[in-house]
C-alpha positions as CSV (number, residue, x, y, z in Angstrom):
1,M,0.0,-0.3,0.1
2,A,0.8,3.3,-0.7
3,E,2.5,5.6,2.4
4,D,-0.3,8.2,2.4
5,D,-3.9,7.3,1.6
6,G,-4.8,10.8,1.7
7,T,-2.6,11.9,-1.0
8,I,-3.5,9.3,-3.7
9,L,-5.7,11.3,-6.0
10,I,-3.2,14.0,-5.8
11,R,-0.6,11.7,-7.0
12,I,-2.9,10.5,-9.9
13,R,-3.5,14.2,-11.2
14,A,0.5,14.8,-10.7
15,A,1.3,11.6,-12.4
16,M,-1.2,12.2,-15.6
17,P,0.9,14.5,-17.8
18,A,3.5,11.7,-18.0
19,L,1.5,8.5,-18.5
20,R,0.8,6.8,-21.5
21,P,-2.5,7.4,-23.3
22,S,-4.0,3.9,-21.9
23,E,-3.0,4.7,-18.5
24,R,-4.3,8.4,-18.7
25,R,-7.8,7.1,-19.3
26,I,-7.6,5.1,-16.6
27,A,-6.4,8.1,-14.4
28,E,-9.0,10.3,-15.6
29,E,-11.8,7.7,-14.4
30,F,-10.4,7.7,-11.0
31,V,-10.0,11.5,-10.6
32,G,-13.7,12.4,-12.6
33,D,-15.6,9.8,-10.6
34,P,-13.0,8.4,-7.6
35,A,-16.2,7.0,-5.4
36,G,-17.6,4.9,-8.7
37,A,-14.1,3.7,-9.8
38,A,-13.5,2.7,-6.3
39,N,-16.3,0.2,-6.9
40,L,-15.2,-1.3,-10.0
41,S,-13.1,-4.6,-10.6
42,I,-10.0,-4.3,-13.0
43,A,-12.2,-5.9,-15.7
44,E,-15.2,-3.6,-15.1
45,L,-12.3,-0.8,-14.9
46,A,-10.6,-1.9,-18.1
47,V,-13.5,-2.2,-20.2
48,R,-14.7,1.4,-19.0
49,C,-11.5,3.0,-20.0
50,A,-11.4,0.8,-23.3
51,T,-8.1,-0.6,-22.3
52,S,-6.8,-4.0,-21.1
53,T,-6.3,-5.5,-17.4
54,T,-2.4,-5.5,-18.1
55,S,-2.6,-1.6,-18.4
56,V,-4.6,-1.4,-14.9
57,V,-2.5,-3.6,-13.4
58,R,0.5,-1.5,-14.5
59,F,-1.2,1.9,-13.4
60,Y,-1.8,0.7,-9.9
61,Q,1.8,-0.6,-9.6
62,R,3.0,2.7,-10.9
63,M,1.0,4.8,-8.5
64,G,2.7,2.5,-5.6
65,Y,0.5,-0.4,-5.1
66,A,1.2,-4.2,-4.9
67,H,-2.7,-4.9,-4.9
68,Y,-5.6,-3.2,-6.7
69,K,-7.8,-3.8,-3.6
70,D,-5.1,-1.3,-1.5
71,L,-6.0,1.6,-4.1
72,R,-9.6,1.0,-3.8
73,I,-9.3,1.2,-0.1
74,D,-7.5,4.6,-0.2
75,L,-9.7,5.9,-2.9
76,A,-12.7,5.5,-0.8
77,R,-10.8,7.0,2.2
78,A,-10.0,10.0,0.2
79,V,-13.7,10.3,-1.2
80,A,-14.4,10.2,2.3
81,R,-12.1,13.3,3.5
82,E,-13.2,15.5,0.5
83,E,-16.6,15.2,1.7
84,L,-15.9,15.9,5.2
85,T,-13.8,18.9,3.8
86,T,-16.7,20.6,1.6
87,S,-19.5,19.4,4.1
88,S,-20.1,23.3,5.2
89,L,-20.1,24.2,1.3
90,P,-23.2,24.2,-0.8
91,E,-23.5,21.3,-2.5
92,A,-22.0,20.8,-5.9
93,S,-20.5,18.3,-7.9
94,G,-19.1,18.1,-11.4
95,D,-17.4,20.7,-14.1
96,I,-19.1,24.0,-14.6
97,D,-21.6,23.5,-17.2
98,R,-23.1,25.9,-20.1
99,D,-26.5,25.7,-18.2
100,D,-25.0,26.4,-14.4
101,S,-26.7,29.0,-12.5
102,L,-24.6,32.0,-11.1
103,E,-25.5,29.9,-7.4
104,G,-24.1,26.6,-9.1
105,I,-21.0,28.5,-10.3
106,V,-20.2,29.9,-7.2
107,S,-20.6,26.4,-5.4
108,K,-18.3,24.7,-7.9
109,V,-15.8,27.3,-7.9
110,A,-15.8,27.3,-3.8
111,T,-15.5,23.7,-3.9
112,N,-12.8,23.4,-6.3
113,E,-10.6,26.0,-4.7
114,T,-11.3,24.8,-1.1
115,L,-10.2,21.3,-2.0
116,S,-7.0,22.5,-4.1
117,I,-5.9,24.6,-0.7
118,A,-6.7,21.4,1.3
119,D,-4.7,18.7,-1.3
120,T,-1.8,21.3,-1.2
121,A,-1.9,21.5,2.2
122,R,-1.5,17.9,2.6
123,A,1.3,17.6,-0.1
124,L,3.2,20.4,0.6
125,D,7.0,19.0,1.3
126,M,7.7,20.7,5.1
127,E,11.3,19.6,4.1
128,A,11.3,21.8,1.1
129,L,9.4,24.5,2.4
130,G,12.0,25.3,5.4
131,A,14.9,25.0,3.1
132,A,12.8,27.5,0.9
133,V,12.2,29.9,3.8
134,S,16.3,29.6,4.9
135,L,17.2,30.8,1.2
136,L,14.8,33.4,1.6
137,L,15.8,34.6,4.6
138,G,19.6,34.7,3.8
139,A,19.1,36.0,0.5
140,R,20.4,39.8,-0.4
141,R,18.0,39.7,-3.0
142,I,15.0,37.7,-4.3
143,D,13.9,38.2,-7.9
144,S,10.6,36.1,-8.9
145,F,9.1,35.5,-11.9
146,G,5.9,34.0,-13.8
147,V,3.7,34.4,-17.0
148,G,0.3,35.2,-17.1
149,A,-1.6,34.2,-13.8
150,S,1.8,32.9,-12.3
151,S,3.1,36.6,-12.9
152,L,0.3,37.6,-10.1
153,V,1.6,35.3,-7.3
154,G,5.3,36.2,-8.0
155,L,3.8,39.7,-7.5
156,D,2.0,38.9,-4.2
157,L,5.4,37.4,-3.1
158,Q,7.5,40.3,-3.8
159,Q,5.1,42.7,-2.3
160,K,4.8,40.6,1.0
161,L,8.4,40.4,1.5
162,S,8.7,44.1,0.7
163,R,6.5,44.9,3.8
164,I,8.9,43.1,6.2
165,G,12.2,44.9,4.8
166,R,13.3,42.1,2.3
167,T,14.9,43.2,-1.2
168,A,12.4,41.6,-3.5
169,I,12.0,42.1,-7.0
170,N,8.9,40.9,-9.6
171,W,9.8,40.6,-13.6
172,H,6.5,40.9,-15.5
173,D,8.7,40.9,-18.7
174,S,10.8,37.7,-19.8
175,H,13.7,39.8,-21.3
176,S,13.8,41.9,-18.3
177,A,13.8,38.6,-15.8
178,W,16.3,36.9,-18.1
179,T,18.5,39.8,-18.1
180,S,18.0,40.4,-14.2
181,A,18.8,36.8,-13.5
182,A,22.3,37.0,-15.7
183,T,23.1,39.7,-12.7
184,L,22.6,37.6,-9.5
185,D,25.3,35.6,-7.5
186,S,25.3,33.2,-4.7
187,A,23.7,35.7,-2.1
188,C,20.6,36.0,-4.4
189,V,17.1,33.9,-4.9
190,A,15.3,33.4,-7.9
191,V,11.8,32.1,-7.5
192,A,9.8,31.0,-10.6
193,V,6.1,30.2,-10.7
194,S,4.5,27.9,-13.1
195,H,1.4,25.6,-12.8
196,T,2.5,23.2,-15.8
197,G,6.3,23.6,-14.8
198,A,6.7,23.7,-18.4
199,T,6.6,27.4,-19.4
200,V,9.7,27.8,-21.5
201,D,10.4,31.6,-20.2
202,S,10.1,30.6,-16.7
203,V,12.1,27.7,-17.1
204,E,14.9,29.7,-18.9
205,F,14.7,32.4,-16.0
206,L,15.9,29.6,-13.5
207,S,18.5,28.0,-15.6
208,I,20.0,31.4,-16.6
209,A,19.7,32.1,-12.3
210,R,21.2,29.0,-11.3
211,K,24.2,29.4,-14.1
212,S,24.5,32.7,-12.4
213,G,25.2,31.2,-8.8
214,A,21.9,32.1,-7.4
215,A,19.8,29.5,-5.4
216,T,16.6,28.7,-7.2
217,V,12.9,27.9,-6.3
218,A,10.2,26.6,-8.2
219,I,6.5,26.5,-7.4
220,T,4.8,24.6,-9.5
221,N,2.3,21.4,-9.7
222,F,4.2,19.0,-11.4
223,R,7.7,17.7,-9.3
224,D,8.6,16.0,-12.6
225,S,8.9,19.0,-15.0
226,P,11.4,21.2,-16.7
227,L,11.1,23.6,-14.1
228,A,11.4,21.5,-11.1
229,R,14.6,20.2,-12.8
230,A,15.9,23.9,-12.9
231,A,15.2,24.3,-9.2
232,D,17.4,23.5,-6.0
233,V,14.0,23.6,-4.2
234,V,10.6,22.5,-5.5
235,L,7.4,23.7,-3.6
236,T,4.7,21.7,-5.4
237,T,0.9,22.5,-5.3
238,A,-2.0,20.2,-5.7
239,A,-4.3,22.1,-7.8
240,R,-7.3,20.8,-9.4
241,E,-8.1,22.2,-12.7
242,T,-11.2,22.4,-14.7
243,K,-11.7,22.8,-18.6
244,F,-11.5,26.5,-17.6
245,R,-8.0,25.9,-17.3
246,S,-7.4,29.7,-19.0
247,G,-8.6,31.1,-15.8
248,A,-6.1,29.5,-13.7
249,L,-8.9,28.9,-10.9
250,G,-7.3,26.2,-8.9
251,S,-3.7,26.6,-9.6
252,R,-3.5,30.4,-8.6
253,I,-5.2,29.7,-5.0
254,A,-3.0,27.0,-4.4
255,Q,0.2,28.9,-5.5
256,L,-0.9,32.2,-3.4
257,M,-1.4,29.6,-0.5
258,V,2.1,28.3,-0.8
259,V,3.4,31.9,-1.2
260,D,1.7,32.8,1.9
261,C,3.0,30.0,3.7
262,L,6.8,31.2,2.1
263,F,6.0,34.4,3.6
264,T,4.9,33.5,6.8
265,G,7.9,31.0,7.3
266,V,10.5,34.1,6.7
267,A,8.2,36.6,8.7
268,Q,8.2,34.0,11.8
269,A,12.0,33.4,11.5
270,S,13.0,36.9,11.9
271,Y,9.9,37.7,14.1
272,D,10.7,40.9,16.0
273,E,12.3,42.6,13.0
274,S,9.4,41.7,10.6
275,M,6.6,42.6,12.9
276,A,8.4,45.8,13.5
277,A,8.5,46.5,9.6
278,L,4.8,45.4,9.3
279,R,3.8,48.0,11.8
280,N,6.0,50.6,10.1
281,T,4.5,49.8,6.4
282,Y,1.1,50.0,7.8
283,A,1.3,53.1,9.5
284,A,2.9,54.6,6.6
285,V,-0.1,53.8,4.4
286,H,-3.0,54.1,7.0
287,E,-1.8,57.7,7.9
288,R,-2.2,59.0,4.5
289,V,-5.4,57.3,3.5
290,V,-6.8,59.0,6.6
291,H,-5.3,62.2,5.7
292,K,-6.5,61.9,2.1
293,R,-10.1,61.4,3.1
294,G,-9.8,64.1,5.6
């Protein structure tokens, strides 16, 4: 049996890009209807996925199981945990559909984002998070970069770190990011954000930074990705994306959660200094807002 039954659906989603077509159909069946799939025999699952029983065996072994029954048990437990996690939310199931009401959209988005955060919290490597916190604590300068919605996540990290007195820069343009990465040194840290971990510009940013001697940190959903391979420390999310992937729904909220944990870890490790900086930065803005309103 795999080590942590609570992460079986997380592991399946993370493995999907690297699976063979036949195995991917099996993975999609488990992810799309885990409760129903958990009740299927190997033969029934093979028929439903238009594949062979050999492919099913190969799939569950790839997921770390010696016996199919153990995978089914862990799937049932994972479903129970999801139901508990979302028990306080309005009932919602399935992907967003063209006929959904606004109430249905709100329910489905809330469920998707709640589960993305819960899964990421369960899957996040504490040792890797600690290593990333240590790198940022000792950095002379921290550069972050991402493309599209991931750029907003990098900006959020930059703003939070700046509020506690850390020298942090977020780059919106890839050429500027690459140029900056080339000037970094061993006292600097480069952080790249990409859900797929395959965004060429982000991979290049970390590669240049690493070549310059900087420490590199990746925030991505897939540990076996080009971005992860270019990083010294990898912080993985466990986002649940839908067919509205271009909206970066689950991925963005999961990435922001990781950034919040990273920032809080840095702030706590430099508690007195960070609290003083937060008070000062709050006062600087608050006084001017009050003055303007007056």
